[in-house]
N, C-alpha and C positions, 0 to 999 in steps of 0.2 A: 500211491504211485510208486514206481520202481525205476530206479536209474541204474543202467548196466554199461560199463564202459571197460575195454580192454585196450592197453597199448603194447604194440610191438615194434622193435627196431627193424627197420628194413634199410639196407645199404648202410652207406656212411663210412665212417672211419673204422678200420677192422680192429684197431687197438682199443676202441671204445667197449665197455662192458654191454652186451645184449641187454634189452629190455623187454619185459613180458609181465605186463603189471594189470591185474583186474581191480576194478572198484564196483562195488554194490551199495545203493543207498536206497533204503526205502523211506518214505515219508507219510507218517500218520499224524493226524491232528484231530483233537476234540474242542469244539468250541463250547464255551461259557457265555453267559450274558455279560454285557457290558465291555466287550472286546478281549476278554481273557481267554486263553487257550493253553492245551497241553499240546506239547510237540515230540514227537520221536522220529529222529533223522540220523541213525547212527551210519556211518561210513565203514562198510567192511571192506578190506582190501586183501589180496593176495598176492605176492611176488612169485611168479612160477619159475623164477631163475634160483630160488632158494629151496631147501628141504627141510622137512619135518615142522618142528614147532617155529621156524623162522620164517615160514611162508605166510602165515594167515595173521590178520589182526582183526579180532570180533568184539567189537563194544557193545555194552548193554547200558542203557540209560534213560533218562528222560527229561523233559525241560518245560518250562512255562514262559509264555508270551502275553504281549498286550498289543492290541491294535487301537490306534487313536489318531486324532488329528490336530495339527497346529495350523489353525486358520484353514485353508483348504487343502493343506498338504497331508495325504494320509501317511501314516508312519507306523510301522510294526518293530517291536522290539523283542528279544528272545534270550534267554539264558538256559543253557542245557550242560548237564554232566553226565560223563560216560565212563565207566570201568570197563578197561580192555581185559576181558576174561582170557582171551587167547590173544597172545602177543609175541613178536620176535624177543629174542634176548636183547637186553639192553635198551628196551623202548619204554616208554611211559605207562605207567598202570592206569593213570586217570588223564582224562581230558576234559577241558572245560571250553565251552564255546558261548560267547556273547556276541550279539548282532544288534545292529540297529540299520533298518531299511527304509529309505524314503522311496515312495512309490509314486512313479509318474503315471499320468493316465494314459490309455493307449490312444496314440496319434491316429489310428485308423477307424476309431469309434467316432461315428458322427451324430449329431442331433443333441448331444448333452453337454 
């Protein structure tokens, strides 16, 4: 799956800086037995108002996750590490993401 978003400033206070920012995120998962999985979800960004090397952030990395239940509540946890191979000056070289997600059933699904 691929998520693409670009934000632009439209109108507003003329003293405020313009916004023109791109976000790209691809999502790749590989499932293993017993609820374990590999995950790749880097967030690539571009600030079109900047120039040269200050425009892009391009991370590379991977993570591991586990799907399980506590009672009837489905839960997924994930830890991912990314190295920002291309990044603006004075930004972080590494990123660590840890998540815990409680999954609620689809209220529109009937019969189960």
